[in-house]
C-alpha positions in Angstrom: 43.8 -56.8 -3.8 44.9 -54.6 -0.9 47.0 -56.6 1.6 47.3 -54.4 4.6 50.2 -52.6 2.9 49.4 -49.4 4.8 50.9 -51.1 7.8 54.3 -51.3 6.1 57.1 -48.9 6.5 58.5 -47.5 3.2 61.3 -50.1 3.3 59.0 -53.1 3.9 56.6 -51.9 1.2 59.2 -52.7 -1.4 57.5 -54.3 -4.4 60.2 -56.9 -4.7 59.6 -58.0 -1.1 55.9 -58.2 -1.7 56.5 -60.6 -4.6 58.6 -63.1 -2.5 57.7 -66.2 -0.5 58.4 -66.0 3.2 58.3 -68.6 5.9 56.0 -67.7 8.9 55.5 -71.0 10.8 56.1 -74.7 10.9 53.2 -76.6 9.3 52.9 -78.7 12.5 52.2 -75.5 14.5 49.0 -74.8 12.6 46.4 -77.5 13.5 42.8 -77.8 12.5 40.5 -75.7 14.6 43.1 -73.4 16.2 44.1 -70.0 14.6 47.8 -69.0 14.9 49.2 -65.5 14.8 52.2 -64.7 12.7 54.1 -61.6 11.5 55.9 -60.5 8.4 56.7 -57.3 6.7 55.1 -55.4 9.5 51.8 -57.1 9.0 49.9 -59.2 11.6 48.7 -62.4 10.0 46.4 -65.1 11.1 47.0 -68.7 10.0 44.3 -71.4 10.1 43.5 -74.5 8.3 40.7 -76.7 7.1 40.8 -80.3 6.1 41.9 -79.4 2.6 43.9 -76.2 2.8 45.9 -73.7 4.9 44.9 -70.0 4.9 46.8 -66.8 5.7 44.8 -63.6 6.2 45.4 -60.2 7.6 44.8 -60.6 11.3 41.9 -58.1 11.5 38.1 -58.2 11.4 36.7 -55.7 8.9 33.9 -54.8 11.4 35.8 -53.3 14.4 39.4 -54.3 13.9 39.7 -57.2 16.4 42.3 -59.8 15.8 40.9 -62.9 14.1 43.7 -65.0 15.7 41.8 -64.6 19.0 38.8 -66.3 17.5 38.0 -69.9 16.7 37.1 -72.2 13.8 33.6 -73.4 13.4 32.1 -75.3 10.4 35.2 -74.5 8.3 34.8 -70.8 9.1 37.0 -68.5 11.1 34.9 -66.7 13.8 35.7 -63.2 15.1 36.1 -63.1 18.9 34.4 -59.7 19.2 31.0 -59.9 17.5 31.1 -63.4 16.1 31.3 -62.6 12.4 31.9 -65.8 10.5 34.3 -65.8 7.6 34.3 -68.7 5.1 37.6 -70.1 3.8 37.0 -67.9 0.7 37.5 -64.9 2.9 33.8 -63.7 2.6 31.8 -63.1 5.7 28.8 -65.5 5.6 27.1 -64.8 9.0 26.6 -61.8 11.3 25.0 -62.9 14.7 23.6 -59.5 15.5 21.6 -59.5 12.2 21.2 -63.1 11.2 18.7 -62.5 8.5 20.9 -60.0 6.7 23.1 -61.1 3.9 26.6 -59.7 4.8 27.8 -57.0 2.4 30.3 -57.9 -0.3 33.0 -55.7 1.3 32.8 -57.8 4.5 35.6 -60.1 3.7 39.1 -60.9 5.1 42.2 -59.7 3.4 43.7 -63.0 2.1 47.3 -63.7 1.1 48.8 -66.5 -1.0 49.8 -69.4 1.3 51.5 -72.7 0.6 53.1 -75.5 2.6 56.5 -77.0 1.6 59.3 -78.7 3.4 57.2 -78.7 6.6 56.9 -74.9 6.6 54.2 -72.4 5.9 55.1 -69.9 3.2 53.3 -66.6 2.5 53.4 -64.1 -0.3 51.6 -60.8 0.3 51.5 -59.7 -3.3 51.6 -61.4 -6.7 54.3 -64.1 -6.5 57.3 -63.5 -8.8 58.1 -67.2 -8.9 57.8 -70.5 -7.0 59.0 -71.4 -3.5 62.8 -72.0 -3.7 63.7 -75.5 -4.9 65.5 -77.7 -2.4 65.5 -81.2 -3.9 67.2 -82.9 -1.0 64.0 -82.4 1.0 62.2 -84.7 -1.4 65.1 -87.3 -1.6 64.4 -90.3 0.7 68.1 -90.8 1.2 68.3 -87.5 3.1 67.0 -86.8 6.6 65.5 -83.4 6.9 65.5 -81.3 10.1 63.9 -77.9 10.7 65.9 -75.4 12.6 64.9 -72.0 13.9 63.4 -69.6 13.7 66.4 -67.5 14.7 65.6 -63.8 15.5 68.1 -61.1 14.5 68.1 -57.4 15.1 69.3 -56.9 11.6 68.0 -56.7 8.0 67.7 -59.7 5.7 70.5 -59.0 3.2 73.1 -58.9 6.0 72.0 -62.4 7.1 72.1 -63.9 3.6 75.5 -62.4 2.9 76.8 -63.9 6.2 75.4 -67.3 5.2 77.3 -67.3 1.8 80.5 -65.9 3.3 83.0 -68.8 3.5 85.8 -66.6 4.8 84.3 -66.1 8.3 84.0 -69.8 9.0 87.5 -70.4 10.5 87.3 -67.2 12.6 83.7 -66.9 13.9 83.2 -70.6 14.1 86.8 -71.7 15.0 87.2 -75.2 16.3 83.9 -76.1 14.7 83.6 -75.0 11.0 87.2 -74.0 10.6 90.6 -73.6 12.2 91.9 -70.0 12.8 95.4 -71.3 12.1 94.4 -72.5 8.7 92.1 -69.7 7.5 93.3 -69.6 3.9 90.5 -69.7 1.3 91.6 -71.1 -2.0 90.4 -69.5 -5.2 87.0 -70.6 -6.5 84.7 -70.0 -9.4 81.5 -67.9 -9.4 78.6 -68.1 -11.8 76.5 -64.9 -11.8 72.8 -64.9 -11.6 70.2 -62.9 -13.6 67.4 -60.6 -12.6 64.7 -62.8 -14.0 65.9 -66.0 -12.4 67.9 -67.3 -9.5 71.0 -65.7 -8.1 74.7 -66.5 -8.3 76.2 -69.8 -7.3 79.8 -70.9 -6.6 82.1 -73.7 -7.6 83.6 -76.0 -4.9 85.3 -74.2 -2.0 87.5 -76.4 0.2 88.1 -75.9 3.9 89.4 -77.9 6.8 86.8 -78.2 9.6 87.4 -79.7 13.1 83.6 -80.5 13.6 81.8 -79.8 10.3 78.3 -81.0 11.5 78.2 -81.5 15.2 79.1 -85.2 15.1 82.7 -84.5 16.2 84.4 -86.0 13.1 86.9 -83.6 11.6 87.8 -83.5 7.9 88.3 -81.4 4.8 85.0 -80.5 3.2 83.9 -78.6 0.1 81.1 -76.1 -0.1 78.9 -75.1 -3.0 76.7 -72.0 -2.4 73.7 -70.9 -4.3 71.4 -67.8 -4.0 67.8 -68.7 -4.9 66.0 -65.4 -4.1 67.0 -62.1 -2.5 66.6 -63.5 1.0 67.1 -67.3 0.4 70.3 -69.2 -0.2 71.6 -72.7 0.2 74.8 -74.7 0.4 75.8 -78.3 -0.3 78.7 -79.4 1.9 80.5 -82.6 0.8 82.9 -84.9 2.5 83.4 -88.0 0.4 79.9 -89.4 -0.3 78.5 -87.6 2.7 76.3 -84.5 2.0 75.1 -81.9 4.4 72.8 -79.3 2.8 71.1 -76.3 4.3 68.4 -74.0 2.8 68.4 -70.7 4.7 65.6 -68.3 4.2 65.0 -65.0 6.0 61.7 -63.4 6.8 61.6 -59.6 7.5 59.4 -59.3 10.6 59.6 -55.5 11.0 61.9 -52.7 9.9 64.9 -53.9 11.9 64.0 -57.5 12.9 64.4 -60.6 10.8 63.9 -64.3 11.4 66.0 -67.0 9.8 64.6 -70.5 9.1 66.9 -73.4 8.1 66.1 -76.7 6.6 69.0 -79.1 7.3 69.3 -82.2 5.1 72.0 -84.9 5.4 72.5 -88.4 4.1 74.7 -89.7 7.0 75.0 -89.5 10.8 72.0 -91.7 11.2 72.9 -92.3 14.9 73.0 -88.6 15.7 69.6 -87.4 17.0 67.7 -84.6 15.4 68.0 -82.6 18.7 71.8 -82.8 18.7 71.9 -81.5 15.2 69.5 -78.7 16.0 71.5 -77.7 19.0 74.6 -77.6 16.9 72.9 -75.2 14.4 71.6 -73.2 17.4 75.2 -72.8 18.5 76.5 -71.8 15.1 73.7 -69.3 14.7 74.3 -67.6 18.0 77.9 -67.0 17.0 76.7 -65.5 13.7 74.1 -63.4 15.5 76.7 -61.6 17.6 78.6 -60.5 14.5 75.7 -59.7 12.2 74.0 -57.5 14.7 77.2 -55.6 15.2 77.8 -54.8 11.5 77.6 -51.2 10.4 76.1 -49.8 8.3 73.0 -51.8 8.9 72.2 -51.5 5.2 74.2 -53.7 2.9 76.3 -51.5 0.6 76.0 -52.4 -3.1 78.6 -49.9 -4.2 81.7 -52.0 -4.1 83.8 -49.0 -3.4 82.2 -48.5 0.0 84.1 -51.5 1.6 87.3 -53.4 1.0 87.0 -56.8 -0.8 89.3 -59.9 -1.2 89.3 -62.8 -3.6 87.8 -64.9 -0.9 84.8 -62.5 -0.9 83.7 -63.5 -4.4 80.4 -65.1 -3.4 79.5 -62.1 -1.3 80.4 -59.7 -4.1 78.4 -61.8 -6.5 75.4 -61.6 -4.2 75.7 -57.8 -3.9 76.1 -57.4 -7.6 73.0 -59.6 -8.3 70.9 -57.8 -5.7 71.4 -54.6 -7.6 69.8 -56.2 -10.7 66.7 -57.2 -8.7 65.9 -53.6 -7.9 65.1 -54.5 -4.3 65.4 -51.5 -2.0 64.9 -53.2 1.4 68.0 -53.6 3.5 70.5 -52.2 1.0 72.3 -48.9 0.4 
């Protein structure tokens, strides 16, 4: 099927990107009867749902190009706001008010994408999915509380955001007095396990660091991180302090050539007296600190040639991410 790919720039038309799952909305934002507009990879998308499924189509009526997201839902059909063409949940036009006795032509159909819901989010793939939505088992564990954070908009390309997420060395400096202490910025050696092109990406062994306020609850302590790359633009960590676990799945959606949105799923098995809002505000604060740095980085494209920049032992996870990206053949956001 054609999926509106002519709208994409050469970078966003990357076949690897087209095979990935990207978050475009919270499930709770898409209610029955009300179409919602979303954007990814330079494509305008309309989201709408019936009692049994959620749908993601190119936000365009085949007749005269009006946005279907301005329409309404009637009898489990999405109705165009311009001439009232009705599209069934299969994508086929089933009724044309101006010629009610005519059977709509076969080519009168919406351009549909793969759409699924998981972790309270709507995920879309505009091409043939290369795999499943990244696994985050804590979201299905009743001992963990899950909180959605974001979306956070960056004037930057996705690979820069993911590398920042898995970069432990910046925590004491960029997030000093919260996720690290500038006076104790030493990162001890740690192990890296490389990924492969056909599966998930690299992951780290435990990385210990002293944090004055590791989660927004105000309780300091030494914590350990374990990072994992799930897909070119999705990564996670598990942060441990004794039996307490704080886990974040971070996934980036390219909106346009130079704009990305990061979504985060926060899962933790403690801090039951801390409100969801307080924890979200803490993540907002951390992300704003990252945003200032990531948007300043040059070059905007992430260099995969390790000779282009200087690297330290503490950069092992970032180096592993760059090395693995090269094996995926993704062209978006890298040099």
